[in-house]
Backbone as CSV, one residue per row, in Angstrom:
resi,resn,N_x,N_y,N_z,CA_x,CA_y,CA_z,C_x,C_y,C_z
1,MET,112.791,132.486,84.007,113.817,131.766,83.318,115.110,132.022,84.039
2,LEU,115.862,130.974,84.287,117.181,131.114,84.950,118.189,130.446,84.041
3,GLY,119.216,131.168,83.728,120.258,130.610,82.872,121.524,130.384,83.696
4,THR,122.276,129.391,83.333,123.576,129.159,83.993,124.607,128.903,82.902
5,MET,125.633,129.684,82.970,126.752,129.508,81.943,128.058,129.735,82.669
6,ASP,128.957,128.803,82.621,130.283,128.946,83.139,130.345,129.562,84.523
7,ASP,129.565,129.029,85.465,129.576,129.523,86.844,128.981,130.907,87.006
8,THR,128.319,131.414,86.034,127.649,132.705,86.161,126.141,132.460,85.989
9,THR,125.325,133.214,86.616,123.887,133.036,86.482,123.253,134.393,86.201
10,TYR,122.104,134.307,85.634,121.275,135.457,85.397,119.822,135.003,85.520
11,GLY,118.949,135.974,85.822,117.549,135.720,85.821,116.870,136.545,84.777
12,LEU,115.917,136.025,84.091,115.198,136.728,83.036,113.708,136.453,83.150
13,THR,112.928,137.473,83.316,111.477,137.329,83.360,110.833,138.188,82.284
14,PHE,109.634,137.793,81.881,108.904,138.489,80.857,107.502,138.782,81.350
15,ARG,106.942,139.874,80.887,105.575,140.239,81.124,105.008,140.890,79.872
16,ARG,103.907,140.347,79.399,103.202,140.944,78.253,102.427,142.157,78.807
17,GLU,102.492,143.246,78.084,101.787,144.452,78.446,101.184,145.081,77.204
18,GLY,99.869,144.885,77.027,99.225,145.392,75.835,99.865,144.825,74.575
19,ASP,100.290,145.653,73.703,100.937,145.179,72.469,102.472,145.111,72.621
20,GLY,102.969,145.202,73.854,104.418,145.192,74.066,104.843,144.060,74.986
21,LEU,106.143,144.012,75.224,106.759,142.992,76.053,107.798,143.658,76.954
22,ARG,107.739,143.298,78.235,108.682,143.797,79.217,109.594,142.577,79.594
23,ALA,110.909,142.849,79.584,111.869,141.839,80.003,112.701,142.453,81.112
24,THR,112.911,141.716,82.205,113.745,142.123,83.317,114.831,141.119,83.495
25,VAL,116.045,141.605,83.469,117.231,140.740,83.643,118.007,141.183,84.839
26,SER,118.490,140.187,85.624,119.282,140.481,86.797,120.357,139.369,86.881
27,GLY,121.367,139.669,87.674,122.454,138.680,87.883,123.781,139.330,87.559
28,LYS,124.714,138.481,87.135,126.088,138.942,86.892,126.224,139.358,85.419
29,ARG,126.814,140.568,85.230,127.052,141.080,83.862,128.295,140.425,83.308
30,THR,128.087,139.565,82.332,129.149,138.942,81.566,128.756,138.996,80.098
31,PHE,129.656,138.783,79.219,129.299,138.739,77.802,128.384,137.508,77.543
32,ASP,128.749,136.355,78.096,127.949,135.161,77.930,126.510,135.329,78.415
33,ASN,126.343,135.954,79.583,125.022,136.191,80.133,124.227,137.153,79.276
34,THR,124.923,138.160,78.753,124.251,139.176,77.938,123.750,138.538,76.662
35,VAL,124.589,137.713,76.015,124.192,137.036,74.794,122.998,136.072,75.114
36,ALA,123.128,135.378,76.207,122.075,134.418,76.586,120.743,135.075,76.837
37,TYR,120.740,136.215,77.564,119.448,136.828,77.805,118.845,137.445,76.536
38,TRP,119.706,137.941,75.643,119.153,138.445,74.393,118.612,137.284,73.537
39,GLU,119.250,136.145,73.598,118.715,134.979,72.917,117.311,134.616,73.467
40,GLY,117.176,134.744,74.775,115.843,134.471,75.397,114.838,135.508,74.956
41,ILE,115.243,136.768,74.839,114.373,137.823,74.357,113.926,137.557,72.899
42,VAL,114.890,137.206,72.064,114.545,136.918,70.650,113.528,135.765,70.586
43,ALA,113.682,134.738,71.413,112.734,133.632,71.395,111.339,134.102,71.783
44,GLN,111.262,134.991,72.787,109.955,135.540,73.219,109.332,136.416,72.137
45,ILE,110.148,137.171,71.478,109.654,138.014,70.384,109.078,137.186,69.239
46,GLU,109.802,136.120,68.924,109.279,135.222,67.846,107.946,134.595,68.241
47,ALA,107.823,134.214,69.538,106.607,133.554,69.996,105.441,134.535,70.173
48,LYS,105.755,135.731,70.680,104.640,136.666,71.066,104.409,137.826,70.121
49,ARG,105.368,138.139,69.244,105.261,139.170,68.230,104.798,140.535,68.807
50,PRO,105.541,141.066,69.799,105.175,142.371,70.356,105.540,143.487,69.384
51,ARG,104.922,144.677,69.604,105.228,145.860,68.815,106.382,146.636,69.432
52,TRP,106.635,146.490,70.727,107.696,147.166,71.408,108.290,146.322,72.510
53,LEU,109.483,146.648,72.904,110.188,145.863,73.946,110.843,146.826,74.942
54,TYR,110.623,146.572,76.234,111.223,147.367,77.292,112.152,146.385,78.100
55,VAL,113.419,146.652,78.084,114.379,145.784,78.817,114.854,146.515,80.029
56,SER,114.535,145.964,81.208,114.987,146.514,82.460,116.237,145.740,82.922
57,ASP,117.391,146.334,82.818,118.692,145.685,83.017,119.207,145.959,84.415
58,HIS,119.237,144.931,85.225,119.739,145.014,86.575,121.004,144.185,86.758
59,LEU,121.717,143.915,85.696,122.966,143.149,85.820,124.005,143.919,86.593
60,GLN,124.841,143.216,87.316,125.879,143.825,88.150,127.246,143.318,87.700
61,GLY,128.199,144.225,87.747,129.540,143.858,87.387,130.145,144.760,86.363
62,PRO,131.386,144.475,85.954,132.094,145.351,85.015,131.307,145.429,83.676
63,GLU,131.383,146.586,83.093,130.690,146.852,81.803,131.316,146.024,80.726
64,LEU,130.487,145.680,79.738,131.008,145.001,78.555,131.871,145.977,77.740
65,GLN,132.793,145.427,77.019,133.635,146.260,76.179,132.873,146.640,74.921
66,ILE,133.300,147.713,74.309,132.624,148.230,73.089,132.547,147.140,72.005
67,GLY,133.615,146.413,71.833,133.612,145.363,70.793,132.638,144.233,71.122
68,ASP,132.373,144.007,72.410,131.352,143.009,72.801,129.967,143.448,72.364
69,TRP,129.682,144.754,72.523,128.384,145.293,72.122,128.213,145.122,70.593
70,LEU,129.292,145.399,69.881,129.215,145.253,68.436,128.948,143.805,68.010
71,MET,129.646,142.860,68.648,129.418,141.445,68.350,127.966,141.030,68.705
72,LEU,127.473,141.498,69.849,126.129,141.191,70.234,125.062,141.687,69.219
73,VAL,125.196,142.952,68.849,124.262,143.543,67.904,124.339,142.800,66.577
74,SER,125.550,142.486,66.123,125.723,141.781,64.872,125.017,140.412,64.893
75,SER,125.093,139.709,66.048,124.476,138.408,66.182,122.956,138.485,66.248
76,MET,122.414,139.645,66.607,120.987,139.832,66.705,120.355,140.346,65.428
77,GLN,121.159,140.841,64.534,120.626,141.453,63.275,119.869,140.393,62.485
78,GLY,118.690,140.796,61.990,117.860,139.913,61.161,117.085,138.829,61.901
79,ARG,116.987,138.982,63.234,116.381,137.950,64.035,115.022,138.394,64.682
80,GLY,114.428,139.461,64.130,113.124,139.836,64.613,113.104,141.125,65.449
81,LEU,114.257,141.698,65.742,114.249,142.943,66.526,113.957,144.169,65.658
82,GLU,114.093,144.050,64.372,113.795,145.149,63.477,112.282,145.375,63.474
83,GLY,111.906,146.635,63.245,110.439,146.934,63.118,109.736,147.156,64.448
84,MET,110.450,147.206,65.545,109.854,147.528,66.830,110.748,148.481,67.563
85,ARG,110.188,149.194,68.480,110.993,150.090,69.348,111.505,149.278,70.552
86,ILE,112.760,149.514,70.859,113.396,148.789,71.994,113.988,149.829,72.895
87,ALA,113.509,149.802,74.160,114.097,150.675,75.189,114.886,149.787,76.147
88,HIS,116.176,150.026,76.256,117.091,149.295,77.155,117.378,150.226,78.320
89,VAL,116.872,149.900,79.500,116.939,150.815,80.628,117.892,150.204,81.691
90,ARG,118.846,151.012,82.081,119.753,150.703,83.118,119.880,151.889,84.068
91,VAL,119.107,151.846,85.192,119.036,152.950,86.068,120.327,153.289,86.733
92,GLY,121.158,152.307,86.979,122.444,152.483,87.669,123.541,153.162,86.870
93,GLY,123.304,153.470,85.629,124.306,154.122,84.778,124.465,153.332,83.491
94,MET,124.781,154.049,82.480,124.821,153.425,81.133,126.214,152.982,80.727
95,ASP,127.274,153.546,81.287,128.630,153.164,80.889,128.729,153.055,79.340
96,HIS,128.988,151.856,78.795,129.130,151.678,77.375,127.855,151.324,76.666
97,LEU,126.738,151.326,77.401,125.471,150.914,76.818,125.080,151.727,75.598
98,GLU,125.485,152.980,75.598,125.161,153.845,74.431,125.779,153.339,73.167
99,TYR,126.869,152.596,73.235,127.454,151.999,72.023,126.517,150.947,71.459
100,CYS,125.888,150.191,72.292,124.877,149.249,71.838,123.804,149.949,71.044
101,GLU,123.363,151.130,71.486,122.348,151.892,70.782,122.868,152.311,69.402
102,ILE,124.097,152.793,69.368,124.683,153.246,68.093,124.783,152.070,67.112
103,PHE,125.322,150.927,67.567,125.456,149.768,66.709,124.115,149.254,66.253
104,ALA,123.131,149.249,67.155,121.795,148.806,66.799,121.172,149.637,65.717
105,ARG,121.275,150.926,65.844,120.723,151.816,64.816,121.413,151.596,63.475
106,GLU,122.717,151.385,63.489,123.445,151.105,62.239,122.997,149.792,61.631
107,ALA,122.501,148.881,62.454,122.008,147.575,61.951,120.532,147.588,61.605
108,GLY,119.894,148.816,61.724,118.492,148.874,61.354,117.531,148.513,62.490
109,ILE,118.020,148.515,63.739,117.215,148.202,64.927,116.938,149.509,65.657
110,ASP,115.660,149.797,65.929,115.267,151.076,66.548,115.379,150.901,68.066
111,ALA,116.568,151.035,68.569,116.848,150.815,70.007,117.411,152.109,70.612
112,ARG,117.030,152.345,71.872,117.599,153.459,72.599,117.991,152.975,73.998
113,ALA,119.053,153.590,74.531,119.511,153.286,75.876,119.050,154.426,76.779
114,PHE,118.619,154.066,77.970,118.065,155.050,78.939,118.564,154.724,80.343
115,ASN,118.713,155.747,81.155,118.921,155.560,82.596,117.732,156.087,83.383
116,ASP,116.695,156.537,82.707,115.479,157.046,83.350,114.284,156.232,82.802
117,PRO,113.649,155.428,83.672,112.538,154.601,83.167,111.368,155.416,82.629
118,GLY,111.087,156.589,83.207,110.024,157.414,82.730,110.223,157.916,81.318
119,VAL,111.429,158.382,81.035,111.737,158.807,79.711,111.660,157.644,78.687
120,ALA,112.123,156.488,79.126,112.021,155.269,78.256,110.586,154.976,77.940
121,GLU,109.719,155.004,78.983,108.275,154.779,78.748,107.688,155.710,77.752
122,ARG,107.964,156.997,77.923,107.416,158.023,77.010,107.915,157.780,75.582
123,TRP,109.188,157.462,75.447,109.778,157.236,74.126,109.081,156.025,73.467
124,LEU,108.917,154.979,74.205,108.283,153.772,73.636,106.842,154.027,73.184
125,ARG,106.109,154.716,74.012,104.666,154.847,73.746,104.288,156.061,72.894
126,TYR,105.060,157.145,73.050,104.669,158.351,72.357,105.735,159.012,71.506
127,GLY,106.927,158.444,71.524,108.003,159.041,70.737,108.562,160.327,71.340
128,VAL,108.372,160.541,72.650,108.856,161.722,73.331,110.148,161.386,74.032
129,ASP,111.211,162.231,73.753,112.509,161.972,74.324,112.701,162.457,75.748
130,ASP,111.981,163.502,76.128,112.165,163.987,77.488,110.838,164.643,77.974
131,ALA,110.801,164.886,79.262,109.568,165.449,79.859,109.319,166.851,79.342
132,ALA,108.099,167.154,79.101,107.683,168.517,78.651,107.644,169.456,79.813
């Protein structure tokens, strides 16, 4: 899936894995692109009904502002993200991504932000936060 909004582009791909769903997003980090790719994720969740979601975030560019994360989470509340574990992985650094985690938890969404894919995998599958 390729989205185009206001001269910015992003790519979004999905892969079903067992009872879960993997989403990979790349392109330019903008608020519009972030909202658009989460809308794409919500559509896939509605269609496929996974038990967990792994988001591999490869967007490039300035970090979203904290208020943007709050608006995004508010717009996603009650749209099917509740009741599943969501790992949002950004290997290049989390910057303000941890605010998205805080706001999601306050909205009843079980989401965690990670910069280590292995830790994210363990958390999704086994509830383990770090390597033993």
